[in-house]
N, C-alpha and C positions, 0 to 999 in steps of 0.2 A: 784650241782643239777640244778641250774638255772644260766644262764649267760645273762647279759644285757650289750651289747657292743655298742660303738659309731661307727655305720656302715659307717658314712660319712668319717671316718679317718682310721679305722682299717681294714686291709685286712682279708677277710673271711678265708684264709688259717690258720690264727692264731687259729681259732676255731677247727682245727684238733687236738689241744691239749686237747680238752674236752673229758670227758668220754662218753661212749656209753649211749644213752638215755637221755642226758642232754636237758633241756628246754632252748632254745635260743631266745632272743629278740633283734632285731635291734632297737636301740633308736633314729635313725636318724629322724624318722617321729613322735616320741613321745614327748609330753610335760612333764614338771617336775612331774605333778600330776600322769600322766599315768606311768611314770618310777617308781616312788616311790610306787604306788599301787602294781606293780608287785613285787618289792623288798621286801616290808614290808609284803605283803600277803604270799609270799613264806617263808619268815623268820618265820612268825607266825605258819606256818605249820611244822616247824622244818627242813626246807631244807637249805642247804648251798648255799649262793648266791654270785656271783661275779659281781660287777659293773666294767666293763673293759673300761678303758680310755687309750689314747695314752700319751706318754711323762710322766711327773711327775704330779700327781694329785694336787699338791700344786700350780701349775701355770696355770692360765686361764682355769680351768676345771669345775667351778661351784660346786666344792666339798662341800663347806660350806653350800650351799642350801640343798644338799642331806643329809648332816650330821644333819641339823636341823630337817628334817623329821624323821630320824632314832632315834634321841634322844627324840623327842616328843612322838614317838611310843614305847620308851623303848626297842629298838632293838639293841643288842650289835653288834659292828662292829670293824674292824681293817683296817687301811690305809697302803697299801703296797707301798713303794716308787718306783718310776720309773726313767727312764733316760730322762731328759729334752731335747727337740730339740736343745737347746743352747749348751748343753754338747755334744750331738751327732754330732752337726755341728763342734764344736772345734776338735773332734776326726777326722772327715772327712778332716778338714783343716790341720791336723797333727800339731797343735800348742797349746800353752797354752793361756788361756784368761788373765792370769796374768803373768808378767815377771819381773825379777829383774831389778830395776832401770829404768823401762819403765812404768809399770802400775801395781798397786796393788788393783784396784777396778774394779768390773764388775757390770754394770747396766743392769737389765732385764726390758724391758718396751715395750710399743706399741704406735702406732700413733692413735689419736682419730678417730673413725669412727662412727658406729652406737652406740657404747658404749663410753661415754665421758671419758676424762682423766683430773684429777685435774690440774688447770692452773700452779701450782708450779712444776708439773711433765712433762710439755711440753718438747719435745726434745730440743727446743731452750734453755731452762733453764738448762737441764741436760748436754748439750754440753759444758758448761763452765768448767766442771770437766775434760774433755778430757780423761775419763776413757774408758775402753773397753765397748761398748754398744751393747747389743743384742736386736734387735727389732722384736717382734713377731707380727703375724697377720696383717702385714702392707705392704707386698711386692707389693700389687696392687696399693699402694699409694707411691711407692718408690721415685718418684720425689719430693713429699712433704716432705718425710722423709729426703732426701738429703738437701733440702732447709733449713730445721730447724737445722739440724746438722751442716750445714756450718756456722752457726752463732758462733760456738765455735771451730770446727775442721778445720784445713787448707785443701785445696783441694787435696793435695798429701797424705792425711791420707789413709792407706790401708783399703779396704772394701771388703766384700765378701757376697754372697748370697748362701745359701745351701738349695736346694729344696729336700724335702723328705729325710732328713738326716737319714742314716743307712738303707734305703730301697734299693731294687735292682735297682730301676730307679732313684736313687739319681743323682743330678746334682750340680756342684759347679761352680759358676761364681765369678771370682776374678777381682779386679780392684782397683781403688781409689775412694774417695768420688766424685771426679770430673767426673768420667766416668762410675761408676757402674750402674746408672739408665738406660742409653741407652743400655748397655750390657744386662741387665736383660730384658728390653723391647724386644730386638732383639731375646732373647732366648725364649720369650713367657711365662715366669713364672709369674703367677698371684695369686697363693695361695700355701699353704703348704710349706712355706719357711721362713727361719730366716735370717735377715740382721745383719751382724756383722761388726762393724767399730771400728778401734783403732790401735795404733802402734803395739800392741802385736801380731797381726796376720800378720804383715809384714815380709819380709825376713831377716831383720837385727837383729843381736843379740849383742847389745852394751856391755853387761856384762853377765857373767856366774852367776848362782845361787851359793851362798856360802854353800849350804847344804852339798855338797859332796867335798868341797874344803879340801885339806890336812891340812890347818891351821885353819879349823873351828871345834872347839871342842865342844862336848856335852855329854850327859849322856851315850851314847852308843859308843862313839869313843873319846878316850883321846890322 
């Protein structure tokens, strides 16, 4: 009955999926109190409400703040999982973020901007693991991202930037840690992009997964 959507990120054509007569609010210009007043007010009237985010609401969405309001108001709710931009980007790159004998760990993080990052989670510290790293909300600072990651990753490490992953105007910039920053600057990408760095997104496949190997036995294949 009521949809409150993040208009700064979601395309309006998605709202064509709404039923006729739905009440729609664009939260781009609303603060948290205003958003929750609409949601809780409509819920108390017995209306079904959707708070529509992009990606997956468990990542960089301020979902926890909104849940606090709902629980304090005793409003029942359900969280619907979505597709993170990191996973949509991996699909666009046609690669795995983890790969046998190459990388078994994925780090989802961001570079500090207006919102700080704990010192122990700085990219320079995380780079020591040489895992596949997906950096959100940071493409406008890609030169700084590269500088910190270079403290742990060699310059030839594969890197990619995916702009608006899974959208019609998606763009993919590939390179290495050494040259990805100037490539992205030349492309004019300043937001709505994920930076992915790590060996797993490179072209080489040093080993095959054992999962479907003829000599790999398990409960469904003997």
